[in-house]
Steps between C-alpha positions, in 0.01 A plus 500: 500500500340696219313824546132499394432659155263754659782614740747541225240745336413679818849566616615725210154671497555600861843637425354696225226638711744602783735658244199678346398653839855618575531659157163661539595631847838621371311714234262649769597869530334793679613735224653448154803682592575262801696176474537183695849369565549158651691509835529119515291204385191615684508873585499815287616861530241730345640836377304793370772754390469863435293593196659846479193720501258224543347397850375171618151609601340256753241381416451692171781340304665270750331177597610388851326169452743419212814512711664161467354251742849376593656848535800514732589865451310785346642827374292794360638830382271798469156416612176640630247333744152632502269504794735354776245284675392318179811372328749252631739220375304183492609208725825362374654267750844481333553881492795596726629840353323805377671809349296808400660807336320827430143437614222763537750789459272760348358768730140397453574123535368336821720369777643160433382268781748229612237342706245463227720416198674214674228371722483159311865431496655680803496195725786341295687798337867503614637802304314823424662795311310814439669784314343836397155379620242739631451353852483841680472350856539176671239348737527210738273284285719546190736228604254298717520117424821516290614199699795397290629839379874517526608798291326840460600778264321828486673771284342827419156399626410851610460429875556774750447301831623172627294390810621227752232251409535464123695178528310370799409158341832430340756272670710341220624817328885499453528801265328847512582750236325830500632791294442834325201621691459818707421387851372771729464248783667173567455273801817282526283249694345379167796257490428339831266225350776398253791542725545130572592410142585838327864474343487783246344846557513771228327818593645747239414854363189523722559650842477879473607607856616358832194654672261285297670178641351346806493182691166421679627155612886491503527178699615270226823397322575431136697210617581328172530817286804498282441800268337829597494748205388855610674686217375800326277621775487851648611426849785643722529214753338168588256517794595298811190282474603397152862443610367280788336260257846448346660394825525126427835356452402156370546591136729740303300808403591735214344847529471724195452867564643679193289793378590696196220752560561555868841425650539464886676775684447747231650786705819300584805400311455126552284247695632621832185698601317426823191392315680174408661439844245236580539327175883494539462348850253237377753391224790488757289295747509188282711335233172374334405856385623674188413824320523408136455851373442855639587849385553802712616861504521790256636416249382136557750218593389148433587229750471148360553136616526574864716813478268681737563581786865415461698735719237771537496637864168551659619548864438872491133433404445284808673752718293785358179297545584427858582866563189613344288257714683613822423856434132419513403732218134481433387382152230709335297435202733713294793248570299207336609437136261591238353255238695675217830309459695811404370697797567186707857520416519870559391438859795259534352191666805411714280349781541783737858601405675820590423655161132459555535690846702778318229529234229517768675772702655710229214449248742491204443151354735554203788582729454198736463265215817592313692522826434149638371275222697184601480554865857661521583861471655601173759780521462572129120525506515702837720756339266542210194529716672733756508786250354725751613567855144465635463152381824392654403659827169310510666162440753558780224601735300194412807280557560654839133439588528127417812466701336675795191278480724182495 
């Protein structure tokens, strides 16, 4: 059977037309500095690299309509988006990944709106990376209708508050990475909507104090979480409501707590202070839990690869806490740790330990801290702090009072 002559002519013409359309699409660029790289036979990676001092001005010199129609991933470095409600990526059904670096970073630049810029593509985005982007605050609607989003990275986005409803519409997220912010308030319950699938959590260099860390709805577990990175935060212990979300034993959990700027147990010689008693008990309760990194004491000692808690003994902490409770000493507003992390440490957050009682009665915080930093009396420190007969007398009197009340 022979092919008609007309078909023989039409076939190569059609091939040329398709090739011409693909070539034309490949040359389609939102800016002359951008480039299209083929991911496979159909999709493209669109990359707009740093222009040194130049800025991709949307819409002035950057044409959103010229982003490749078969774009799979989009990466833009150093950009500016004008009036937030007017400009957005045009519909691109193949777009899965977006990475933005250094957007709207000047003082007079408007806030970058997640909700507006991604409104035409959010329903199918799977991976979103925002680094050094002027977001300022997160609203519930920012991530509304991101039905397929699996990974979120927000580094240095200048947010100060994380509310419990920001991820309300997300259910498929497996990785959350939030870092280098200055959080004045964080509600741990923001993870509840994503708790079913979340495997990796990185919340680093952002939490400024334990007192800014709350849980409005603590009744959930991060049941499939395998990595929790809370390193480089200014905290002295993990709140119980946070620890309770780590209770599942169905997966092996690696917890990173190292902080070069704020070691734990800063008034102690190691990680044996009572502020970490709950954490030590949590680790020992299950073979599925491991502290990958933590540093404590002055000078700091680093514990790696499950070395914490090791042979550290916290029995005295439990006894002191029980004795303090039995004594029924009223808690006043002065006993509540302040928001300043250094002051928080100076108040010795040992969960009602004997040292807190001494500090309350004697009124000499520095003496009580150095005397009982790890929950056990130190003869060396006692001799140093008992340089006056009056101080020794007061301590003996307090000890007698506690024994009497027991």
